[in-house]
C-alpha positions in Angstrom: 32.4 -11.4 16.7 29.6 -14.0 17.2 27.7 -12.8 20.2 28.4 -9.1 19.5 27.2 -9.2 15.9 24.0 -11.1 16.8 23.1 -8.6 19.5 24.0 -5.7 17.0 21.7 -7.3 14.4 18.7 -7.3 16.8 19.4 -3.7 17.8 19.5 -2.7 14.2 16.2 -4.3 13.5 14.6 -2.5 16.4 16.0 0.8 15.3 15.3 0.5 11.6 11.7 -0.8 12.1 10.7 2.7 13.2 13.0 5.0 11.2 13.9 6.0 7.7 17.6 6.7 7.4 19.5 8.7 4.8 23.3 8.6 5.0 25.5 11.1 3.2 29.1 10.0 2.8 32.0 11.7 1.1 33.7 9.3 -1.3 37.1 10.6 -0.3 36.6 10.7 3.5 40.0 10.1 5.1 38.5 9.3 8.6 35.8 6.8 7.6 36.2 5.1 4.3 33.2 4.8 2.0 33.3 1.0 2.1 31.9 1.3 5.6 28.6 2.4 4.0 28.6 -0.7 1.8 29.1 -2.9 4.9 26.3 -1.1 6.8 24.0 -1.5 3.8 24.7 -5.3 3.8 23.8 -5.5 7.5 20.5 -3.6 6.9 19.7 -5.9 3.9 20.5 -9.0 6.1 17.8 -8.0 8.6 15.3 -7.2 5.8 15.1 -3.5 6.2 16.7 -2.2 3.0 13.6 -0.1 2.3 14.5 2.0 5.4 18.0 3.0 4.2 19.2 5.3 1.4 22.9 5.9 1.0 23.9 9.0 -0.9 27.5 9.1 -2.0 28.9 12.6 -2.3 31.8 13.6 -4.6 33.8 15.4 -2.0 36.8 15.2 0.4 36.8 15.4 4.2 34.8 14.0 7.0 31.2 15.3 7.1 32.3 18.1 4.8 29.0 18.7 3.0 27.6 21.7 1.3 24.4 23.1 2.8 22.5 22.3 -0.4 23.6 18.6 -0.1 22.3 18.4 3.5 19.0 20.2 2.6 18.5 17.9 -0.4 19.0 14.8 1.8 16.5 16.2 4.3 14.0 16.9 1.6 14.4 13.3 0.3 13.9 12.1 3.9 10.7 14.1 4.2 9.4 12.6 1.0 10.1 9.1 2.1 8.3 9.5 5.5 5.2 11.4 4.4 
């Protein structure tokens, strides 16, 4: 993992230095477990960009199975964070 994780860390810094990111994730996602979000958040904190990431856990089942109001709410929050 050594070389790969170092290069990923540099790429993450570049990406997050320009972007706010909000991530919706179903707590009962069978394809991508919620603990992936926790690991991603740790990587973001490691590079000092935690202010650029908001993770919104959703009480739901399925992969990317969100209600339209959940997506619109996350988008509204994103707009509030960038303007």
